[in-house]
C-alpha positions, 0 to 999 in steps of 0.5 A: 904133159900138163893134162897128164900131171894134173890127172896124176895129182888128182889120183894121189891127193890126200885130204889133210894138211900134209897134202898142201905141196901136192895141192899146190902143184895140183892147183898150178897144173890146173891153172896152166891147163886152163891157160893152155886150153884157152888157145883151143876153142874147142876144148873145155877145162875139167873142174877142180875136185871139191876138196880142192875148191874147199881148202885151197884159200884156207891153205894159202895155195891159191896161184892167183895170190902169187900172180896178184902179188907180182901184179901189184909189185909191177904196178908199183914199180910203173908208178915209181918209174914215172915219178922218176921220169918226171921229178919236177912237181909244179906248185900252184903258186906262181914260179914254185915247184918241188924237185924230187930228183934227190928224194930218198927212196927205199927200192928193191926194183929187182924183186919183181924181176926175181919173182917173175923169173923164179915163178916161171922156173919153179912152176915151169910157166912159159911166158907164152903158150903158143901151141894152140889156135891162138897164142896165150899170154901167161906171164908175157904181159907182166915181163913187158911191164917190167921191161918198160918200167926200168927193168932189172938194171942189168942190160943183157937181162932187160933186152933178153926179157924184152925179146922173150916177152914179145909176141910180134915185132910191134911189141912195146918192149921191142919198140922200147928197148930196141929203139934207134936210140936204145940200140945206139946206147947198148954196150958193145958186149951186149950187142955182141952177145945178142947178135949170135944168139938171135941168129941162132934163134932164127935158124932154130925157128926156121927149122921148126917152121919147116919141120914142126906140127901145124900148132908149132908152125904157127908158134914158129912164125910168131917167134920169127916175126920177133927175132927177125925184127930184133936182128934188123934193129941190132944190124945197125951195130955190126961191122959192114962184113957182118951186115953183108952176111945178114943181108945175104941171110935175109935174101936166103930166107926170102927164097924159102917158101915157108918164109913167104908168109904175109906176117913175115913180109914186113919184118923181112923187108926191115932186115933187108933195108937195115942191113944194106944201110949198115955198110957204106954206099961204096960197098953196097954194089957188092951185093947186087947179084943177091939183091936181084936174085931176091924173089919178086912178089909175083914169084912168091907162093903167096902173092897177096902181100901189101908190102913184099920187100924189094931190095934195090942197089942204087950204085952198081959197079961195072957189068963185068964185076958180076958173074951170072946175072944175064939170066936174072936181068932177062927174068926181070925184063920178063916180069915187066912184059908179063905184068902191068900196072903197080905190079910192074914197079918192083922189077922196074925199080931193080932195073932202074939203077942198071939202066941209069948206069952207062953201058951197064945193060946191053944194047939188046937188053935196053931194046927189049926193056923199052919194048917191054914198057912202051910196047913194040910200036909205041905211038906215045899217046898214053903213058904206060902204067908202071907204078913210078912217077912219070919222070922215071920213064925218061931214066929207063930205056925208050925208043924215042926219047923226044916223043916220050918227053913231050908226052910226060910234059903233057901229062904233067903240065897240060891237065885241066882243072878237073884234077883238083876239082875232084879232090874237093868232093866228099870222100867215098872211099879211103884212100881216095882215088881222086886225091891219090891221083892228084898227089901223083900228078904234083909229086911227079911235077916236083920230082921231074924238076929235082931229079938230076937226070931229068930236070924238067920244068913247065914252060912259062905259059904252063907255070902261070896256068898251074900256079893260078890254079893251085894257089886258090885250091882249098880243101872242103870242110869235112861233113862227117865227124868220124871221118874228119881225121882221115879226110884231113890227113889225106888233104894235108898230104895233098896240100904238101904235094901242091906246095912241093910242086910250086916250090920246085918246079912251078915258081922257078919256071914263072917268067919275070913279068908273071911274078907280080904282087897279087900272086905273092899275096895268093901264095902267102895266103895258101901257105898260112891258111892250109894245113900242110902248105908249108912245103910252099915256102921256097916258092916265096923267094922267087917273088922277092925280086918284084921290089923292095917291099916284096923282099921284105914280105918274103923275109918276114915270113921266112923269119917267122918259119925259122922261129917256129917250133914246127920242124917242117916249117923250119926245114922248108924255110932252110930249103927256101934260103938255099934257093934264094941263095942261087938267085943272082941278086942275093949277093946284094940282098940285105934281106937274105944277109939278115936271114942268114945271120939269123940261121947262124944264131939259131945254130949257135943256140943249138935248138934242136927243131929242124937243126939238121936242115939248118946244118945242111944250109950252113954247109951250102952257104960255106961252099958258096962262100956266103959267110963271113970270117966271123960266122965261119969261127962260130961254126968251128965252135958249134959243130963239135958242140952240137955233136956232143950235145946230141950224144945218144946217152943224153937223149930220151928215146921217147922224145922228139929229139930222138927222131933227129939226133943221129941226122944232126950228128951226121950233118955235124960230120959233113960240116966239120969235114968242110970246115977242116978244109979251111981250118986244118989247124982246128983240133976239135974238128979232127977229133969230131971226125975221128969220133964219127968213125966209131958212132954206134949208128951207120948214118954217122959212121958213113956220113962222109961216104954218103951221096947226100 
C-alpha cells in the first residue's frame, strides 16, 4: 500500500509551492516505504526524485524535522523526570543540600504524547512494522521513552501505550508499568478495562498465527509474546474464578501446535504460574485434570525447548473428585517409562503430589510407576536418573523402601573428597558439570533433611566426615579475567549449597563430643571468608552448647548478621535463631534471650532488610511462648504499622523494597492472625485482617490459606 501511494504521488506532483502538501505526503510515503523495507534484506528503496531532493528542506516538508522535534521533547522530558525522581541535590559543603521538591516548573508533559499520537494517526505510522523478515521500529522507541518517563498522567493511556510499544515480553515498558508493584497500584477500573481487551487481543493474534501469511505469523508471535505476558501480570488482580478461566485458557493454548513455539514457551509458563497462584491453595485442586492434560515437552511438535511449562498441582483432592484422569495418569507413567535422565523430571513432578497423597494412585498404578523408575527387577546399586533430587525417590512409589533409602544415604553421605576437589579446577565450560554435580549432592543433603516426608540425616560418623571436608573448602582464584564473574557466580552458588547442607543436615547430626571449639572456629572462618557462605549461619547454633564462651561467640556473629544490610545474612540469622529455639538449653540461655530482644527491636524499627524473615521468626517465637508480655504488646502495635508502611503506593517499583513489600505484608497478616487469638479485643488487628482480604496481590489476600 505504501509503495502504491508513493508511485501515485510521484506521477501527480507539480514543481511549485502549491505542491507542498503533495510533496509532504510523498516524503512521508517514501519514509514509510524505506522503513517497511528495512525488514526485507533483499529489497532496495527507490531514490527520491530530483525536485524533492532539491526542495523539501526549503519548503520545510522534511519528515525528520517532526521526528527530531519529538525526540528532543522526549529527551527533555526524560531529564526532567530524573530530576523529579532525585530532588535532593547534595552540596559540596558538609551537611548542605538543595531540595528541589517544590521548585516551580512550567511543564507540558502531555505535549509529546499528543505529538506522537497525532503524528501516528495523521500520517498513518504504526509503532512497529512487522511485515518483513524482522520487525522494524518506527515510533515504538519514542513511545517507550514516554511511558518510562512519567507517561501522559492518564493511567489507561500509559498502560495501553506500553503494550503497543513493546516488541516482546522483555520490553522495558512492560517491566516498568506492569511490574508487580505497578500492577498492585493500578486502579480496579483500569484492570477491569485491560483484561478483556488483552484477552480479545490474544484470541485475535492466535487466529492470525493459525491462518495468516508467513510474515503475519511472525508478527503474530511477536504480539502474542507481549499480550500473554501482560495477561500473566494482570491476572494477579482478578478474582479466583477469572484466574481459573485464564489458567484453562493457558492450558488450551499450550495444546495448539501453532502456540508450541520456542518464543512463546516462557510467557505461556508465566501465564500458567501466575494464574494458578491467583487463587487460594484450597481451590487449586479443581484444576488438576487440566494441569495433567497440559502437554509434556516430549509431546509437543518442537521438543527443543529449554523451559517448556510444566504445571503442577501440589494439593490434589481425593481420586473420586476427578473424572476421566485414568488415561492421562497412564500416559504420564508411560512417559516415565519411555524417557530417561532430565526428561523424566516433568512427568514425575506431576505424579509426585498424586503419589504422596494416600490412596490416590491405585495399587496397579503405583506398581507400574515404581517399575518405570527403578526397573522391573531393581538391584538398588545405582540411583535411577530422574532429574529430581535424590530424596524425591522416597516420596514416589518404590518396591523396597529400605534398600532404596540405604542407596540414597550412600549416595548423599558416603561420597569421597573428589566431589569438591573437581570443583576447584579451572572451569572448562559453563555451566560447569563438576560444580552442578556438587550442588546436586549438597542440595540433596539439605532437602532430604528438611522435607517432612523424608527427614533423612547422616549418622554421626558421616556427619563428622562431611563437616570436616566441607568447612575447609575454598574456591580457587579465577585465572581468566573475562570469566571472573561467571566463575564467581558458579562457586558462590556452590558455597550457598554447602552452607545449607551444613545448617540443615550435617551440623544437627553431629554427636555432642564432635562439637568442639576447633570445628566452631573452622565453621566461623568458612562463613566469614567465602562469598555465599552466609547460608551456614544456622549451623553455628549447634556449637553454642560447648561452653559459655562458645555461646557468646555464636551470639556475636548472629548479632552482626542481624545488623547487616544484606538481606541474605538477616534471613539466615533468623533461621539460626529459629533452630536455636528448638535446642533444650535455649530456655535458659541469656545469649538467646538477648538476641530475641534485639530481633523485636529491629522489627519495631520497621527496617525493611530481611523484615519478612524476622516477622516469620516472631510468629514462631509467639507460637513457642518465648516472648514476654511487653514484647507481645510491641508486636500488636508493630504488625499494623508495618502493614501500612508497605502500602504499594508508597513503594518505588524499582527499589529494593519492591522485592519484599508483598511478602512482608503477607507475614504481617499471619502474625496478626496469631496475635488476635491472644488479643481478640485489639481492633487494629481485626482491621488489618479485614483489609488484607482486599489486598491487590494474591500472596497477601490468601496469606491465611497458604501452607507456609
